[in-house]
PyMOL commands that place a pseudoatom at each C-alpha (Angstrom):
pseudoatom trace, name=CA, resn=MET, resi=1, chain=A, elem=C, hetatm=0, pos=[0.000, 0.000, 0.000]
pseudoatom trace, name=CA, resn=LYS, resi=2, chain=A, elem=C, hetatm=0, pos=[2.824, 2.392, 0.814]
pseudoatom trace, name=CA, resn=LEU, resi=3, chain=A, elem=C, hetatm=0, pos=[4.343, 1.715, -2.604]
pseudoatom trace, name=CA, resn=LEU, resi=4, chain=A, elem=C, hetatm=0, pos=[1.008, 2.395, -4.329]
pseudoatom trace, name=CA, resn=ALA, resi=5, chain=A, elem=C, hetatm=0, pos=[0.530, 5.619, -2.381]
pseudoatom trace, name=CA, resn=SER, resi=6, chain=A, elem=C, hetatm=0, pos=[4.020, 6.731, -3.364]
pseudoatom trace, name=CA, resn=LEU, resi=7, chain=A, elem=C, hetatm=0, pos=[3.278, 6.131, -7.050]
pseudoatom trace, name=CA, resn=PHE, resi=8, chain=A, elem=C, hetatm=0, pos=[0.047, 8.177, -6.853]
pseudoatom trace, name=CA, resn=MET, resi=9, chain=A, elem=C, hetatm=0, pos=[1.916, 10.976, -5.118]
pseudoatom trace, name=CA, resn=ALA, resi=10, chain=A, elem=C, hetatm=0, pos=[4.615, 10.998, -7.795]
pseudoatom trace, name=CA, resn=ALA, resi=11, chain=A, elem=C, hetatm=0, pos=[1.982, 11.146, -10.522]
pseudoatom trace, name=CA, resn=ALA, resi=12, chain=A, elem=C, hetatm=0, pos=[0.203, 14.006, -8.807]
pseudoatom trace, name=CA, resn=LEU, resi=13, chain=A, elem=C, hetatm=0, pos=[3.418, 15.974, -8.480]
pseudoatom trace, name=CA, resn=ALA, resi=14, chain=A, elem=C, hetatm=0, pos=[4.315, 15.396, -12.132]
pseudoatom trace, name=CA, resn=ALA, resi=15, chain=A, elem=C, hetatm=0, pos=[0.904, 16.359, -13.540]
pseudoatom trace, name=CA, resn=PRO, resi=16, chain=A, elem=C, hetatm=0, pos=[1.201, 20.168, -13.106]
pseudoatom trace, name=CA, resn=ALA, resi=17, chain=A, elem=C, hetatm=0, pos=[4.465, 20.149, -15.030]
pseudoatom trace, name=CA, resn=LEU, resi=18, chain=A, elem=C, hetatm=0, pos=[2.910, 18.762, -18.226]
pseudoatom trace, name=CA, resn=PRO, resi=19, chain=A, elem=C, hetatm=0, pos=[1.176, 21.978, -19.360]
pseudoatom trace, name=CA, resn=ALA, resi=20, chain=A, elem=C, hetatm=0, pos=[4.397, 23.883, -18.774]
pseudoatom trace, name=CA, resn=LEU, resi=21, chain=A, elem=C, hetatm=0, pos=[6.308, 21.466, -20.987]
pseudoatom trace, name=CA, resn=ALA, resi=22, chain=A, elem=C, hetatm=0, pos=[3.701, 21.871, -23.724]
pseudoatom trace, name=CA, resn=ALA, resi=23, chain=A, elem=C, hetatm=0, pos=[3.926, 25.646, -23.426]
pseudoatom trace, name=CA, resn=ASP, resi=24, chain=A, elem=C, hetatm=0, pos=[7.692, 25.498, -23.870]
pseudoatom trace, name=CA, resn=ALA, resi=25, chain=A, elem=C, hetatm=0, pos=[7.410, 23.599, -27.180]
pseudoatom trace, name=CA, resn=PRO, resi=26, chain=A, elem=C, hetatm=0, pos=[8.265, 25.793, -30.198]
pseudoatom trace, name=CA, resn=ALA, resi=27, chain=A, elem=C, hetatm=0, pos=[5.310, 26.979, -32.220]
pseudoatom trace, name=CA, resn=PRO, resi=28, chain=A, elem=C, hetatm=0, pos=[5.123, 25.533, -35.740]
pseudoatom trace, name=CA, resn=ALA, resi=29, chain=A, elem=C, hetatm=0, pos=[6.570, 27.826, -38.390]
pseudoatom trace, name=CA, resn=ALA, resi=30, chain=A, elem=C, hetatm=0, pos=[3.966, 29.889, -40.192]
pseudoatom trace, name=CA, resn=LYS, resi=31, chain=A, elem=C, hetatm=0, pos=[3.329, 28.862, -43.778]
pseudoatom trace, name=CA, resn=PRO, resi=32, chain=A, elem=C, hetatm=0, pos=[4.300, 31.377, -46.458]
pseudoatom trace, name=CA, resn=ASP, resi=33, chain=A, elem=C, hetatm=0, pos=[1.452, 33.656, -47.515]
pseudoatom trace, name=CA, resn=LEU, resi=34, chain=A, elem=C, hetatm=0, pos=[1.680, 33.814, -51.303]
pseudoatom trace, name=CA, resn=ALA, resi=35, chain=A, elem=C, hetatm=0, pos=[-0.868, 36.611, -51.596]
pseudoatom trace, name=CA, resn=LYS, resi=36, chain=A, elem=C, hetatm=0, pos=[1.146, 38.784, -49.239]
pseudoatom trace, name=CA, resn=GLY, resi=37, chain=A, elem=C, hetatm=0, pos=[4.300, 37.769, -51.090]
pseudoatom trace, name=CA, resn=GLU, resi=38, chain=A, elem=C, hetatm=0, pos=[2.870, 38.957, -54.399]
pseudoatom trace, name=CA, resn=ALA, resi=39, chain=A, elem=C, hetatm=0, pos=[1.723, 42.214, -52.814]
pseudoatom trace, name=CA, resn=SER, resi=40, chain=A, elem=C, hetatm=0, pos=[5.147, 42.913, -51.279]
pseudoatom trace, name=CA, resn=PHE, resi=41, chain=A, elem=C, hetatm=0, pos=[6.913, 41.999, -54.517]
pseudoatom trace, name=CA, resn=SER, resi=42, chain=A, elem=C, hetatm=0, pos=[4.652, 44.365, -56.467]
pseudoatom trace, name=CA, resn=GLN, resi=43, chain=A, elem=C, hetatm=0, pos=[5.467, 47.207, -54.093]
pseudoatom trace, name=CA, resn=VAL, resi=44, chain=A, elem=C, hetatm=0, pos=[9.217, 46.711, -53.706]
pseudoatom trace, name=CA, resn=CYS, resi=45, chain=A, elem=C, hetatm=0, pos=[10.673, 44.494, -56.439]
pseudoatom trace, name=CA, resn=VAL, resi=46, chain=A, elem=C, hetatm=0, pos=[8.653, 44.699, -59.628]
pseudoatom trace, name=CA, resn=ALA, resi=47, chain=A, elem=C, hetatm=0, pos=[10.449, 47.679, -61.207]
pseudoatom trace, name=CA, resn=CYS, resi=48, chain=A, elem=C, hetatm=0, pos=[13.725, 45.772, -61.530]
pseudoatom trace, name=CA, resn=HIS, resi=49, chain=A, elem=C, hetatm=0, pos=[12.606, 42.137, -61.671]
pseudoatom trace, name=CA, resn=ALA, resi=50, chain=A, elem=C, hetatm=0, pos=[9.395, 42.361, -63.784]
pseudoatom trace, name=CA, resn=VAL, resi=51, chain=A, elem=C, hetatm=0, pos=[5.872, 41.500, -62.771]
pseudoatom trace, name=CA, resn=ASP, resi=52, chain=A, elem=C, hetatm=0, pos=[6.480, 37.728, -62.712]
pseudoatom trace, name=CA, resn=GLY, resi=53, chain=A, elem=C, hetatm=0, pos=[10.115, 37.676, -61.575]
pseudoatom trace, name=CA, resn=ASN, resi=54, chain=A, elem=C, hetatm=0, pos=[11.500, 37.171, -65.098]
pseudoatom trace, name=CA, resn=ALA, resi=55, chain=A, elem=C, hetatm=0, pos=[13.632, 40.294, -65.302]
pseudoatom trace, name=CA, resn=THR, resi=56, chain=A, elem=C, hetatm=0, pos=[13.951, 41.676, -68.819]
pseudoatom trace, name=CA, resn=ILE, resi=57, chain=A, elem=C, hetatm=0, pos=[16.801, 44.044, -67.937]
pseudoatom trace, name=CA, resn=PRO, resi=58, chain=A, elem=C, hetatm=0, pos=[19.957, 42.003, -68.745]
pseudoatom trace, name=CA, resn=GLU, resi=59, chain=A, elem=C, hetatm=0, pos=[21.863, 43.293, -65.709]
pseudoatom trace, name=CA, resn=ASN, resi=60, chain=A, elem=C, hetatm=0, pos=[19.145, 42.187, -63.278]
pseudoatom trace, name=CA, resn=PRO, resi=61, chain=A, elem=C, hetatm=0, pos=[18.568, 38.583, -62.224]
pseudoatom trace, name=CA, resn=LYS, resi=62, chain=A, elem=C, hetatm=0, pos=[15.602, 36.449, -63.103]
pseudoatom trace, name=CA, resn=LEU, resi=63, chain=A, elem=C, hetatm=0, pos=[14.068, 35.330, -59.801]
pseudoatom trace, name=CA, resn=ALA, resi=64, chain=A, elem=C, hetatm=0, pos=[11.120, 33.240, -60.971]
pseudoatom trace, name=CA, resn=GLN, resi=65, chain=A, elem=C, hetatm=0, pos=[11.271, 29.561, -59.967]
pseudoatom trace, name=CA, resn=GLN, resi=66, chain=A, elem=C, hetatm=0, pos=[14.376, 30.162, -57.850]
pseudoatom trace, name=CA, resn=HIS, resi=67, chain=A, elem=C, hetatm=0, pos=[14.732, 28.057, -54.708]
pseudoatom trace, name=CA, resn=PRO, resi=68, chain=A, elem=C, hetatm=0, pos=[13.040, 29.973, -51.876]
pseudoatom trace, name=CA, resn=GLU, resi=69, chain=A, elem=C, hetatm=0, pos=[15.702, 29.224, -49.273]
pseudoatom trace, name=CA, resn=TYR, resi=70, chain=A, elem=C, hetatm=0, pos=[18.314, 30.791, -51.543]
pseudoatom trace, name=CA, resn=LEU, resi=71, chain=A, elem=C, hetatm=0, pos=[16.204, 33.896, -52.108]
pseudoatom trace, name=CA, resn=VAL, resi=72, chain=A, elem=C, hetatm=0, pos=[15.608, 34.368, -48.384]
pseudoatom trace, name=CA, resn=LYS, resi=73, chain=A, elem=C, hetatm=0, pos=[19.327, 34.045, -47.664]
pseudoatom trace, name=CA, resn=GLN, resi=74, chain=A, elem=C, hetatm=0, pos=[20.237, 36.625, -50.309]
pseudoatom trace, name=CA, resn=LEU, resi=75, chain=A, elem=C, hetatm=0, pos=[17.668, 39.102, -48.998]
pseudoatom trace, name=CA, resn=GLN, resi=76, chain=A, elem=C, hetatm=0, pos=[18.950, 38.624, -45.467]
pseudoatom trace, name=CA, resn=ASP, resi=77, chain=A, elem=C, hetatm=0, pos=[22.534, 39.089, -46.680]
pseudoatom trace, name=CA, resn=PHE, resi=78, chain=A, elem=C, hetatm=0, pos=[21.583, 42.287, -48.505]
pseudoatom trace, name=CA, resn=LYS, resi=79, chain=A, elem=C, hetatm=0, pos=[19.784, 43.613, -45.440]
pseudoatom trace, name=CA, resn=SER, resi=80, chain=A, elem=C, hetatm=0, pos=[22.726, 42.887, -43.136]
pseudoatom trace, name=CA, resn=GLY, resi=81, chain=A, elem=C, hetatm=0, pos=[25.321, 44.175, -45.615]
pseudoatom trace, name=CA, resn=LYS, resi=82, chain=A, elem=C, hetatm=0, pos=[26.966, 40.761, -45.929]
pseudoatom trace, name=CA, resn=ARG, resi=83, chain=A, elem=C, hetatm=0, pos=[26.235, 41.010, -49.660]
pseudoatom trace, name=CA, resn=ALA, resi=84, chain=A, elem=C, hetatm=0, pos=[27.106, 44.487, -50.857]
pseudoatom trace, name=CA, resn=SER, resi=85, chain=A, elem=C, hetatm=0, pos=[24.576, 46.427, -52.921]
pseudoatom trace, name=CA, resn=ALA, resi=86, chain=A, elem=C, hetatm=0, pos=[23.401, 49.907, -52.018]
pseudoatom trace, name=CA, resn=VAL, resi=87, chain=A, elem=C, hetatm=0, pos=[20.203, 49.451, -54.036]
pseudoatom trace, name=CA, resn=MET, resi=88, chain=A, elem=C, hetatm=0, pos=[19.321, 46.016, -52.694]
pseudoatom trace, name=CA, resn=GLN, resi=89, chain=A, elem=C, hetatm=0, pos=[20.237, 46.873, -49.115]
pseudoatom trace, name=CA, resn=GLY, resi=90, chain=A, elem=C, hetatm=0, pos=[17.786, 49.735, -49.260]
pseudoatom trace, name=CA, resn=MET, resi=91, chain=A, elem=C, hetatm=0, pos=[15.059, 47.480, -50.635]
pseudoatom trace, name=CA, resn=ALA, resi=92, chain=A, elem=C, hetatm=0, pos=[15.725, 44.591, -48.267]
pseudoatom trace, name=CA, resn=SER, resi=93, chain=A, elem=C, hetatm=0, pos=[15.834, 46.876, -45.246]
pseudoatom trace, name=CA, resn=MET, resi=94, chain=A, elem=C, hetatm=0, pos=[12.106, 47.484, -45.744]
pseudoatom trace, name=CA, resn=LEU, resi=95, chain=A, elem=C, hetatm=0, pos=[11.316, 43.768, -45.482]
pseudoatom trace, name=CA, resn=SER, resi=96, chain=A, elem=C, hetatm=0, pos=[10.719, 41.676, -42.379]
pseudoatom trace, name=CA, resn=ASP, resi=97, chain=A, elem=C, hetatm=0, pos=[11.734, 38.012, -42.244]
pseudoatom trace, name=CA, resn=ALA, resi=98, chain=A, elem=C, hetatm=0, pos=[8.093, 37.114, -42.896]
pseudoatom trace, name=CA, resn=ASP, resi=99, chain=A, elem=C, hetatm=0, pos=[8.001, 39.428, -45.934]
pseudoatom trace, name=CA, resn=MET, resi=100, chain=A, elem=C, hetatm=0, pos=[11.138, 37.785, -47.323]
pseudoatom trace, name=CA, resn=LYS, resi=101, chain=A, elem=C, hetatm=0, pos=[9.681, 34.318, -46.850]
pseudoatom trace, name=CA, resn=ASN, resi=102, chain=A, elem=C, hetatm=0, pos=[6.392, 35.270, -48.494]
pseudoatom trace, name=CA, resn=ILE, resi=103, chain=A, elem=C, hetatm=0, pos=[8.132, 36.878, -51.481]
pseudoatom trace, name=CA, resn=ALA, resi=104, chain=A, elem=C, hetatm=0, pos=[10.537, 33.967, -51.913]
pseudoatom trace, name=CA, resn=TRP, resi=105, chain=A, elem=C, hetatm=0, pos=[7.836, 31.304, -51.939]
pseudoatom trace, name=CA, resn=TRP, resi=106, chain=A, elem=C, hetatm=0, pos=[5.676, 33.359, -54.277]
pseudoatom trace, name=CA, resn=LEU, resi=107, chain=A, elem=C, hetatm=0, pos=[8.575, 33.718, -56.726]
pseudoatom trace, name=CA, resn=THR, resi=108, chain=A, elem=C, hetatm=0, pos=[9.199, 29.981, -56.553]
pseudoatom trace, name=CA, resn=SER, resi=109, chain=A, elem=C, hetatm=0, pos=[5.631, 29.431, -57.753]
pseudoatom trace, name=CA, resn=LYS, resi=110, chain=A, elem=C, hetatm=0, pos=[6.212, 31.496, -60.908]
pseudoatom trace, name=CA, resn=PRO, resi=111, chain=A, elem=C, hetatm=0, pos=[7.618, 29.611, -63.936]
pseudoatom trace, name=CA, resn=ALA, resi=112, chain=A, elem=C, hetatm=0, pos=[10.964, 30.806, -65.241]
pseudoatom trace, name=CA, resn=LYS, resi=113, chain=A, elem=C, hetatm=0, pos=[11.062, 31.903, -68.870]
pseudoatom trace, name=CA, resn=GLU, resi=114, chain=A, elem=C, hetatm=0, pos=[13.680, 30.291, -71.063]
pseudoatom trace, name=CA, resn=GLY, resi=115, chain=A, elem=C, hetatm=0, pos=[16.743, 32.250, -72.084]
pseudoatom trace, name=CA, resn=PHE, resi=116, chain=A, elem=C, hetatm=0, pos=[19.199, 31.734, -74.916]
pseudoatom trace, name=CA, resn=ALA, resi=117, chain=A, elem=C, hetatm=0, pos=[22.916, 31.872, -75.609]
pseudoatom trace, name=CA, resn=LYS, resi=118, chain=A, elem=C, hetatm=0, pos=[24.136, 34.732, -77.797]
pseudoatom trace, name=CA, resn=ASP, resi=119, chain=A, elem=C, hetatm=0, pos=[27.802, 34.093, -78.567]
pseudoatom trace, name=CA, resn=LYS, resi=120, chain=A, elem=C, hetatm=0, pos=[28.254, 31.063, -80.825]
pseudoatom trace, name=CA, resn=ASP, resi=121, chain=A, elem=C, hetatm=0, pos=[32.024, 31.372, -80.647]
pseudoatom trace, name=CA, resn=LEU, resi=122, chain=A, elem=C, hetatm=0, pos=[32.094, 31.050, -76.851]
pseudoatom trace, name=CA, resn=VAL, resi=123, chain=A, elem=C, hetatm=0, pos=[29.183, 28.784, -76.031]
pseudoatom trace, name=CA, resn=ALA, resi=124, chain=A, elem=C, hetatm=0, pos=[31.149, 25.572, -76.692]
pseudoatom trace, name=CA, resn=LEU, resi=125, chain=A, elem=C, hetatm=0, pos=[33.830, 26.670, -74.233]
pseudoatom trace, name=CA, resn=GLY, resi=126, chain=A, elem=C, hetatm=0, pos=[31.127, 27.558, -71.751]
pseudoatom trace, name=CA, resn=GLU, resi=127, chain=A, elem=C, hetatm=0, pos=[29.592, 24.115, -72.072]
pseudoatom trace, name=CA, resn=ARG, resi=128, chain=A, elem=C, hetatm=0, pos=[32.949, 22.422, -71.445]
pseudoatom trace, name=CA, resn=ILE, resi=129, chain=A, elem=C, hetatm=0, pos=[33.509, 24.474, -68.282]
pseudoatom trace, name=CA, resn=TYR, resi=130, chain=A, elem=C, hetatm=0, pos=[29.949, 24.033, -67.019]
pseudoatom trace, name=CA, resn=ARG, resi=131, chain=A, elem=C, hetatm=0, pos=[29.860, 20.282, -67.585]
pseudoatom trace, name=CA, resn=GLY, resi=132, chain=A, elem=C, hetatm=0, pos=[33.475, 19.279, -67.021]
pseudoatom trace, name=CA, resn=GLY, resi=133, chain=A, elem=C, hetatm=0, pos=[35.309, 22.140, -65.328]
pseudoatom trace, name=CA, resn=ILE, resi=134, chain=A, elem=C, hetatm=0, pos=[38.993, 22.764, -66.105]
pseudoatom trace, name=CA, resn=ALA, resi=135, chain=A, elem=C, hetatm=0, pos=[40.922, 19.879, -64.596]
pseudoatom trace, name=CA, resn=ASP, resi=136, chain=A, elem=C, hetatm=0, pos=[44.463, 21.235, -64.981]
pseudoatom trace, name=CA, resn=ARG, resi=137, chain=A, elem=C, hetatm=0, pos=[43.499, 24.349, -62.964]
pseudoatom trace, name=CA, resn=SER, resi=138, chain=A, elem=C, hetatm=0, pos=[41.361, 22.497, -60.415]
pseudoatom trace, name=CA, resn=ILE, resi=139, chain=A, elem=C, hetatm=0, pos=[38.194, 24.269, -61.534]
pseudoatom trace, name=CA, resn=PRO, resi=140, chain=A, elem=C, hetatm=0, pos=[35.190, 22.050, -60.769]
pseudoatom trace, name=CA, resn=ALA, resi=141, chain=A, elem=C, hetatm=0, pos=[32.268, 21.549, -63.120]
pseudoatom trace, name=CA, resn=CYS, resi=142, chain=A, elem=C, hetatm=0, pos=[29.389, 23.940, -62.435]
pseudoatom trace, name=CA, resn=ALA, resi=143, chain=A, elem=C, hetatm=0, pos=[27.007, 21.039, -63.038]
pseudoatom trace, name=CA, resn=GLY, resi=144, chain=A, elem=C, hetatm=0, pos=[28.263, 19.321, -59.890]
pseudoatom trace, name=CA, resn=CYS, resi=145, chain=A, elem=C, hetatm=0, pos=[26.462, 21.858, -57.702]
pseudoatom trace, name=CA, resn=HIS, resi=146, chain=A, elem=C, hetatm=0, pos=[23.927, 23.440, -60.041]
pseudoatom trace, name=CA, resn=SER, resi=147, chain=A, elem=C, hetatm=0, pos=[22.919, 20.209, -61.861]
pseudoatom trace, name=CA, resn=PRO, resi=148, chain=A, elem=C, hetatm=0, pos=[23.448, 19.446, -65.570]
pseudoatom trace, name=CA, resn=ASN, resi=149, chain=A, elem=C, hetatm=0, pos=[20.313, 21.331, -66.627]
pseudoatom trace, name=CA, resn=GLY, resi=150, chain=A, elem=C, hetatm=0, pos=[20.912, 24.288, -64.292]
pseudoatom trace, name=CA, resn=ALA, resi=151, chain=A, elem=C, hetatm=0, pos=[18.041, 23.423, -61.938]
pseudoatom trace, name=CA, resn=GLY, resi=152, chain=A, elem=C, hetatm=0, pos=[20.270, 23.681, -58.874]
pseudoatom trace, name=CA, resn=ILE, resi=153, chain=A, elem=C, hetatm=0, pos=[19.647, 21.845, -55.613]
pseudoatom trace, name=CA, resn=PRO, resi=154, chain=A, elem=C, hetatm=0, pos=[16.920, 23.050, -53.225]
pseudoatom trace, name=CA, resn=SER, resi=155, chain=A, elem=C, hetatm=0, pos=[18.256, 24.532, -49.970]
pseudoatom trace, name=CA, resn=GLY, resi=156, chain=A, elem=C, hetatm=0, pos=[21.786, 24.177, -51.304]
pseudoatom trace, name=CA, resn=PHE, resi=157, chain=A, elem=C, hetatm=0, pos=[22.606, 25.700, -54.668]
pseudoatom trace, name=CA, resn=PRO, resi=158, chain=A, elem=C, hetatm=0, pos=[20.624, 28.188, -56.772]
pseudoatom trace, name=CA, resn=ARG, resi=159, chain=A, elem=C, hetatm=0, pos=[18.881, 27.570, -60.030]
pseudoatom trace, name=CA, resn=LEU, resi=160, chain=A, elem=C, hetatm=0, pos=[20.891, 28.996, -62.958]
pseudoatom trace, name=CA, resn=ALA, resi=161, chain=A, elem=C, hetatm=0, pos=[19.063, 27.859, -66.095]
pseudoatom trace, name=CA, resn=GLY, resi=162, chain=A, elem=C, hetatm=0, pos=[18.112, 30.751, -68.360]
pseudoatom trace, name=CA, resn=GLN, resi=163, chain=A, elem=C, hetatm=0, pos=[19.656, 33.388, -66.111]
pseudoatom trace, name=CA, resn=ASN, resi=164, chain=A, elem=C, hetatm=0, pos=[20.450, 36.712, -67.774]
pseudoatom trace, name=CA, resn=GLY, resi=165, chain=A, elem=C, hetatm=0, pos=[24.008, 36.454, -69.072]
pseudoatom trace, name=CA, resn=ASN, resi=166, chain=A, elem=C, hetatm=0, pos=[25.068, 39.995, -68.139]
pseudoatom trace, name=CA, resn=TYR, resi=167, chain=A, elem=C, hetatm=0, pos=[23.962, 39.391, -64.555]
pseudoatom trace, name=CA, resn=THR, resi=168, chain=A, elem=C, hetatm=0, pos=[25.907, 36.113, -64.311]
pseudoatom trace, name=CA, resn=ILE, resi=169, chain=A, elem=C, hetatm=0, pos=[29.022, 37.785, -65.715]
pseudoatom trace, name=CA, resn=ALA, resi=170, chain=A, elem=C, hetatm=0, pos=[28.769, 40.554, -63.137]
pseudoatom trace, name=CA, resn=GLN, resi=171, chain=A, elem=C, hetatm=0, pos=[28.329, 38.117, -60.255]
pseudoatom trace, name=CA, resn=LEU, resi=172, chain=A, elem=C, hetatm=0, pos=[31.231, 35.859, -61.270]
pseudoatom trace, name=CA, resn=LYS, resi=173, chain=A, elem=C, hetatm=0, pos=[33.493, 38.898, -61.560]
pseudoatom trace, name=CA, resn=ALA, resi=174, chain=A, elem=C, hetatm=0, pos=[32.247, 40.175, -58.198]
pseudoatom trace, name=CA, resn=PHE, resi=175, chain=A, elem=C, hetatm=0, pos=[33.101, 36.821, -56.599]
pseudoatom trace, name=CA, resn=ARG, resi=176, chain=A, elem=C, hetatm=0, pos=[36.494, 36.763, -58.320]
pseudoatom trace, name=CA, resn=ASP, resi=177, chain=A, elem=C, hetatm=0, pos=[37.391, 40.322, -57.388]
pseudoatom trace, name=CA, resn=GLY, resi=178, chain=A, elem=C, hetatm=0, pos=[36.282, 40.073, -53.761]
pseudoatom trace, name=CA, resn=VAL, resi=179, chain=A, elem=C, hetatm=0, pos=[33.314, 42.413, -54.173]
pseudoatom trace, name=CA, resn=ARG, resi=180, chain=A, elem=C, hetatm=0, pos=[30.776, 39.696, -53.402]
pseudoatom trace, name=CA, resn=THR, resi=181, chain=A, elem=C, hetatm=0, pos=[31.827, 37.706, -50.366]
pseudoatom trace, name=CA, resn=ASN, resi=182, chain=A, elem=C, hetatm=0, pos=[28.759, 35.757, -49.238]
pseudoatom trace, name=CA, resn=SER, resi=183, chain=A, elem=C, hetatm=0, pos=[29.737, 32.410, -50.770]
pseudoatom trace, name=CA, resn=ILE, resi=184, chain=A, elem=C, hetatm=0, pos=[33.171, 30.959, -50.037]
pseudoatom trace, name=CA, resn=PRO, resi=185, chain=A, elem=C, hetatm=0, pos=[32.819, 28.130, -52.618]
pseudoatom trace, name=CA, resn=MET, resi=186, chain=A, elem=C, hetatm=0, pos=[31.952, 30.569, -55.401]
pseudoatom trace, name=CA, resn=THR, resi=187, chain=A, elem=C, hetatm=0, pos=[34.785, 32.900, -54.456]
pseudoatom trace, name=CA, resn=GLY, resi=188, chain=A, elem=C, hetatm=0, pos=[37.189, 29.969, -54.810]
pseudoatom trace, name=CA, resn=VAL, resi=189, chain=A, elem=C, hetatm=0, pos=[35.833, 28.921, -58.201]
pseudoatom trace, name=CA, resn=ALA, resi=190, chain=A, elem=C, hetatm=0, pos=[35.579, 32.391, -59.732]
pseudoatom trace, name=CA, resn=ALA, resi=191, chain=A, elem=C, hetatm=0, pos=[39.085, 33.308, -58.589]
pseudoatom trace, name=CA, resn=LYS, resi=192, chain=A, elem=C, hetatm=0, pos=[40.462, 30.888, -61.178]
pseudoatom trace, name=CA, resn=LEU, resi=193, chain=A, elem=C, hetatm=0, pos=[38.404, 32.082, -64.149]
pseudoatom trace, name=CA, resn=ASN, resi=194, chain=A, elem=C, hetatm=0, pos=[39.530, 34.701, -66.655]
pseudoatom trace, name=CA, resn=ASP, resi=195, chain=A, elem=C, hetatm=0, pos=[37.186, 37.174, -68.354]
pseudoatom trace, name=CA, resn=ARG, resi=196, chain=A, elem=C, hetatm=0, pos=[36.753, 35.051, -71.497]
pseudoatom trace, name=CA, resn=GLU, resi=197, chain=A, elem=C, hetatm=0, pos=[35.860, 31.958, -69.478]
pseudoatom trace, name=CA, resn=ILE, resi=198, chain=A, elem=C, hetatm=0, pos=[33.395, 33.930, -67.392]
pseudoatom trace, name=CA, resn=ARG, resi=199, chain=A, elem=C, hetatm=0, pos=[31.687, 35.263, -70.507]
pseudoatom trace, name=CA, resn=ALA, resi=200, chain=A, elem=C, hetatm=0, pos=[31.598, 31.781, -72.023]
pseudoatom trace, name=CA, resn=VAL, resi=201, chain=A, elem=C, hetatm=0, pos=[30.069, 29.976, -69.067]
pseudoatom trace, name=CA, resn=SER, resi=202, chain=A, elem=C, hetatm=0, pos=[27.607, 32.822, -68.471]
pseudoatom trace, name=CA, resn=ASP, resi=203, chain=A, elem=C, hetatm=0, pos=[26.409, 32.641, -72.071]
pseudoatom trace, name=CA, resn=TYR, resi=204, chain=A, elem=C, hetatm=0, pos=[26.017, 28.880, -71.862]
pseudoatom trace, name=CA, resn=ILE, resi=205, chain=A, elem=C, hetatm=0, pos=[24.008, 29.183, -68.635]
pseudoatom trace, name=CA, resn=ALA, resi=206, chain=A, elem=C, hetatm=0, pos=[21.682, 31.700, -70.312]
pseudoatom trace, name=CA, resn=GLY, resi=207, chain=A, elem=C, hetatm=0, pos=[20.673, 29.008, -72.813]
pseudoatom trace, name=CA, resn=LEU, resi=208, chain=A, elem=C, hetatm=0, pos=[20.324, 26.142, -70.345]
pseudoatom trace, name=CA, resn=ARG, resi=209, chain=A, elem=C, hetatm=0, pos=[16.883, 24.565, -70.029]
for i in range(1, 209): cmd.bond("trace and resi %d" % i, "trace and resi %d" % (i + 1))
show_as sticks, trace
zoom trace
């Protein structure tokens, strides 16, 4: 009987703690609100990235169908100054984390428009670099991280297929020259590429699909 009474007492003492444990559990993450994402995009981003995220200005990136985790990270890096851009820092500073998440998931839902290569003399070189790298200079194939068709890897590496060539050129040079510093792997790769190789691989990427 004493043992049974002890067990009841222990249960009674433990019972009040259960609600506290439940209260301490983290709340589930809120789902992205695509309607709010579209509204925020229309207010802040549309002038440079077009109404559906398929930027028509060659120097600006296409964002449609990009992996949302990548987009959120870039916006956070712009806001913090980790990725340098006076224009984008100003835009990102107006966005909360929830705004960034909503915009990113809305952009992911928009289909990317196909691009095309422009320089026939360089596109073959670009394909060799993208698919096979440059072994004698320890330059890895772009396809290893961004996939053979440029689709990238969710949560890991961005989608590249059809990206505006001028934008890709600018980013590879920024990585190479130490202007863009928010990706150590890309800094290492771009550091080994010359201007001709950067133009070639950028043009090839523009035509990937």
